[in-house]
N, C-alpha and C positions, 0 to 999 in steps of 0.2 A: 376258614381255618383259624382257630384262636391259640396262641401260644404265650407262655410266660418265658421271656428271654432277656438277655443282658446286652442289648444294643444301645449305643449312645455315646456321645462325645464327653459327657460329664463323668467324673469319677464315681459318683454315687449310683449312676445307671449300670455300672458294671458290677456293683455290689448288691443293690436292691432289685435291679431288673424292672420290667414293666410288662404290660400286656400288649401284644401285638396281633393284628388281624390281617391274614393274607386271603385276598380274593383273586381267583384265577379264572381267565376265560381261555380255553384250549380249543384250537382249531386243528382238525385232522380229517382225513378221508375215512369216513366210517361206513362206507358202502358195504364192505364185507360183513361187518357186524350186524347191519340192518337185515341182511339176508340170513346169516347163519345163527344169530341169537347165542354166539359163543363168546365168552369173556376174552378168550385168546385173540379175538379179532378186534378188539377196542383198546382203549387206554384205561387200565384199571385205576380207579380214583383212590383205592386204598394204597396202591403203590405210589401214586402221586403225592398222597398225604405223607408217606413215609420219607420220600425225597425231600419235601419242603421241611419236614420236621428235622431232619439230619442237618440241613443248611441253617435252620433257625437256631440250632443249638451251638453254633459257632459265633461267639461274640464278635461284633464289628462296631465301629464308631458311627458308620453312616448307613442309613437306610438304603441308600443307592447300592452300596456294596453288597449287602445281604440280597437285595432283590437281583442284582446282576449274577450272583452265585446261584441263586434259585433258578434263574433262567438258563444258565449254562448246564446245571445239573439235570433240569427237566429235558433239555435238548439231548443230552448225552444218554439218558435212560429211556427216552420214548422217541426214537429217531423218526417215527410217523408223524410227529408234530409239524404242522405247517406254520402256526402262528401261535404266540402266546401273549395275552394281556395280563399283567400282573399289577395288583394294587397292594401295597404294603402299608399299613397304618400303625402307628404307635399311639395308643390310647393315653390320655392325660399326660402329655409330655410336660416336662419340668420347666414350664414358663412362669413368668410372674403374674400372668393373668389366668383366667379360666379358659381353657381350650380343650375341646372334646378329643380331637386327635390331629396328628401331623401325618400326612401321606404322601407317598410318591406313586407315580403310575408309569410303568414301563411297557411298551409294545414292541414286539420283535417278530419279524416274518423270517422263516428259515427256507432255505432252498432257493 
């Protein structure tokens, strides 16, 4: 998922914003969906996108804070989740050198 958002510790980042990439790996018991072929029996990734988009729209200084909010919101909205692996990357961070991205990875098991 790619977003333009306003996360960062520097004042310019809250004005200009930057491009962020969110990669998710969701683990859940999908045995019912395998048998039923019904969207209601799985995790709707369009709804996942909407949850992530909502959290990405709230400015934060730290990637860790944004990622933690995303994790919490995913768990609240999709109680069938057993584990989430989230990688949040800021493309072209404002460093003095050429850097493709700065990333954090969070893993959380639920239950």
